[in-house]
Residue, then its C-alpha position, 0 to 999 in steps of 0.5 A: x511509457x504512456x498510461x491509459x485509463x481502465x475505463x477508456x483505454x484510448x485515453x493515454x497520458x504520460x507519467x507526469x500527467x498520470x501522477x498529478x491527475x491521478x484520478x481520470x474524469x472517467x473514474x478509471x485508474x491509470x495503468x501502463x500501456x505496456x508491461x515490459x519484462x525485466x531482462x532474464x539475465x537480470x532476474x537470474x542474477x538478482x541476488x547480486x543486487x541491492x534493494x536500491x539497484x533492483x528498484x532502479x532497474x524496475x523503475x527504469x524499465x517500467x517508466x522508459x525515459x519518463x525521468x532521466x536515469x541519473x535523476x531517477x537513480x538519485x530519486x530512488x536512493x533518497x526515497x528508498x533509504x531503509x531496508x526490507x529484510x526477510x526474517x526466517x521463522x521456520x524451515x520454509x516460512x519467512x516474514x518480509x518486514x516492510x515497516x523499517x521506514x519513517x512511518x513504520x509501515x509498508x506505505x513508506x515505499x509508495x509515499x516517499x517515491x511519489x513525493x519525490x517524483x512530484x517534487x521532481x516535476x514541480x516548479x516553484x512558479x506552479x500552482x499549489x498542489x493539493x494532495x488528498x488522501x483517505x486512510x484506514x490507518x497507515x497510508x495517512x502517516x506515510x503520506x504525511x511524513x513523505x510530503x512534510x515540508x515539500x515545497x508547493x504541496x498541501x496535504x489533506x488527510x481524511x480518516x474515519x473517526x475512532x477507527x484508527x489506533x492511537x499511534x496511527x492517529x498521532x502520526x496523522x494529526x501532529x505534523x502541522x506545516x503543510x499537512x492537514x487532518x480531517x476526522x470523518x464521522x464514518x468509515x474508510x469507504x466514506x473517506x475514499x468516496x469523498x476523495x473520489x468525488x472531489x476529483x470529479x467536481x468541476x468547481x474544485x477542479x477549476x479552483x484547486x490543483x488536485x491530486x491523490x496520494x492514495x493507491x489509486x495514484x500509479x506512483x504509489x503502485x510502482x515502488x511497491x513492486x520493489x520489495x517483491x523482487x528484493x524478497x526473491x533476491x534474498x531467497x536466492x542468496x539462500x539457494x531458494x527460489x520457489x515462492x508463495x507470497x501471502x499479502x494482507x489485503x485491504x484496498x488491494x494495492x499491495x497485492x496488485x503491485x505483486x501481480x505487476x511484479x509477476x507480469x514483469x517476470x518475477x517467478x511466483x508460484x502463488x499469491x494469497x490475498x489475506x483479508x479480515x471479515x471484509x471479504x469482498x475479494x475472497x468471496x469473489x474468488x470462490x463464487x465469481x461474483x464481485x459484490x462490494x459491501x459496507x466495511x466492518x471495523x476490525x482489529x486489522x483496521x488498515x484492511x477495513x475496506x468493503x469496496x477495494x479500489x485497486x481490484x479493477x487494476x488486478x482485473x486489468x492485469x488479467x484482461x478479464x481471464x478469471x480462470x487464470x486469476x483464480x489459478x494464481x490468487x487464492x483468497x482467505x479471510x479471518x475473524x478478530x478472534x482468529x487474529x488474536x490467537x494467531x498473534x499469540x501463536x506467532x509470539x510463543x512459537x517464534x518469539x516474534x511479535x506480529x501486528x494484526x495485519x501480519x498475523x492474518x497473512x501468516x494464517x493464510x500461509x499456514x492454511x495454504x501449506x496445509x492444503x498443499x502438503x506436497x508443494x516444496x516452496x518457500x512461504x513469505x508473508x508480508x508484515x505491513x506495519x510495526x506491531x507497536x501501532x497496535x498495543x491494545x490488540x497484542x496478547x499480554x504474554x506476547x507484548x513483553x517481547x515488543x520494542x517501541x521505536x524512538x519515533x513513537x515515544x516522541x509522538x505522544x508528547x506532541x499536540x494533535x490538531x485536526x478538524x471533524x466533519x460528517x461524511x458529506x461532500x458539500x461539507x468537505x468541498x467547503x473545507x477545501x475551498x475555504x483553505x484555498 
């Protein structure tokens, strides 16, 4: 399988190059040259397969020989070694729990798969691989744990100072070894801009071997398709199949993966792009105008993105057919006050604790049901992070239901180590070169 740049379709590379040179010099994003469909018989019988078996079939079909089947199967079994269950809350309402990996966030799917792919391709005599990642919350922790101790790699994580939760910051700053953290005095968009500029800087490109662990890397996107197919398989085991997915959306990699799954043959009636007040995409879906704007800090900090990078991939999947896109994707946005109210309702109605991102996805699903009362479908809203990461936001009456995982209690005894920089590229560049 070849991968092309969205800005230069004639520029095609193999999977290995797309993974290591994740951001083409033309500033596009890599996409698969062809999007193959899974065999119809496999989808018809998908309920018979485990998550790991489903993941292998998707990756084998999409990567077509980039990694031998035997090695690919072992890689997936190592990377995706935790569950992604759907939990029934109401008659036709389910939550897809994606926080059972080591960093307690859905980003573990992409980060662990990508780290294993890179480790597979790396040779010990090759130049040190410098991995850059901007995070608004959960990506950094997942990447840190995914790459911790991986030979031949060094990870630099940029996060907006004061704009991630305490637990998220500890996950970024307490790893040591080959993991470095930078607190940027700005927003996530500033962090993302610094990372993108680094890839187009000639001196850095000539001195360091740079790659990205953000969702701009195609190796992050592919494994996120796994849990959509797996959720469908779990519904089929219950004799249900018509499904609407409500997806908390920030940089739009998560819903882009869902749409990629749809292109590969996953039957989906509707996708809901659920955002906070950083509503660039919901506004576009209503007006047809895509106007990036400065991000605003909210309780659902992983979604505080004003210019989502992966939107270009979604447009590419639809080949510019805006009408078809609007038919399949509906946008919703909510305030912090609405988010807190939703967490309170979910807790009291179902005895379930949802993180703020999850609560936003639930609200979108509830609103879609109200707007489409005659549609008989199953609604699945994605829970992207364990609620323990956001104790200061959870309503007091609901917080008594919260269980704190052991890995979180252990974090608080560790020493945080990080540097602080202004959102200035020359400062960031000097930091990278000084560590060479």
